[in-house]
N, C-alpha and C positions, 0 to 999 in steps of 0.2 A: 517443414511445409510452410509456405507463406499463406497468410489469410488476412481478411479484413476484420478488424476488431469490432465492427458494428454488432451489437447484441451482447457485448460484455456486461456482466452484472456484478454489483458489489452489494453485500449486505453488511451491516454494522449491528452487532447484537441481534441478528436474524431479521433486521428491518431493512428492506431494499432501499437503496439510495437512488432517487429519481433524478432525471435530467443530466446524467453523466455526459461530460464532453471529453475529458481525458482521465485515464487511470494509469498511474505509474506502477511499476513493479517494486518490491522491496529493494532498497539500496544495500545489497549485501556486501560485506567486507570482512576480511579475516585479519585480526590483529596479529602482531608478531611480538615475540619475546626475545630479547637479546640474551645470548648465553656465552658471549665472549669471556674468556678468562686467560690466565697466563699460559695455559696449554694450547691456546688457539694458534694456528699456523699462519700468523701474519695477516689475518682477515677477520672481520667481525663474523660471528656466527649467530644464527637465529633459529627458533623453532616456531611452528604455527601456534597462534593463540586462539582466543575465543572468537566466534563469529558474532557479528553485529549486523542485524538486518535493517538498521537505520529507519528511514521513514518511507511512507507511501504517499505520494501527492495525488490528490483528486481535484478536479474542477467540474462544476455543475452549472447548468442554467439555473439561476437563482429562482427558487420557488418556496416562499415562506410557509406554504401549506403542505410541502412534501414531508411525510413522516421520517424519511431517512435523513434529510438535511436537518430537520428539527432534532433528531437523535444526536447528530454530530454537534450541533450548537449546544445542546444540553450537556453532552459529555465534556466539552471544553470547560464548562463552569464547575463541574464536580471534581472534588479533590483526589479521589482514589477509585475511579471507575474504569476498569479495563474490560473491553468487549471483544468477542470473537468477530473477526472479519473474514469473509469469504469472497474471493475474486473468482468469478466463473467466466471462463472464456467461451465464445460461441462454439457450437459443435463443429469439430473439424472432420472432414471427410475421411482422413487417414486414421482417425480414432473412432472406431465403430461403436463402442459400448457406453459412451457418455462424454461429457465435456471435461476439459482440463480445469482443475481448481487449485487455488493457492489459499491456504487457511492459516491464520495466525491471530494472536491476541495483540490488541493495540489500544491506545487512547489518543484523543485529539490533542496534539501538541501545539497546533497553530490553526487559526481560522475562527470565524470566517474572514477571509480576505477576498478582495476582488475589485471588480470594475462594474459600475452600474450601467455601463454601455449607453451613455446619453445620446449617442448618435442614433438616428432612426433605424439604421441598418444593423445595429449591434444589440443583441439581447444581453441583459445583465448576467454576469458570471460570478460565482463564488468559489473560493478554493479552500482546501483543508489539507493539513499535514497530519498523517496518522503515524505515531511512534510505535514501532513494532517492539514488543516486550519479551520476545523469546524466539524459538525456532519457527521457521515457515515450513509447512508441509505442502508439498506439491504432489497432486495425484493425477497421473496420466492413465486413464483406463486402457486396458489391453484388449 
């Protein structure tokens, strides 16, 4: 089903992030392990390896008073602080009992970055990269 993403919400350590402009999905990839040996039939052989969910990119309208943006700023400065992140999509008509969610643990690996938008027609934006530290759980209510 196609939908407009307006209304998507993201929490970082249960704190809502305000002013969201863009929200990325985890950059999922599966590594491969080569298993070629002298018994291989003239071609390299591989088996699937571990999944890596990479990073999630966020951009927001910069608001230094927003608790969610402050939580991201603080997390970047802390050495070992991993938080639960929940991306909640807007309610879809085809999913009757609740919104679709993506839940994972992450830390801020880059940010804040951005553009102050010095032109009168452009608001200041700030970006963050969240490094996913394990599996991503997608819940689609039935």
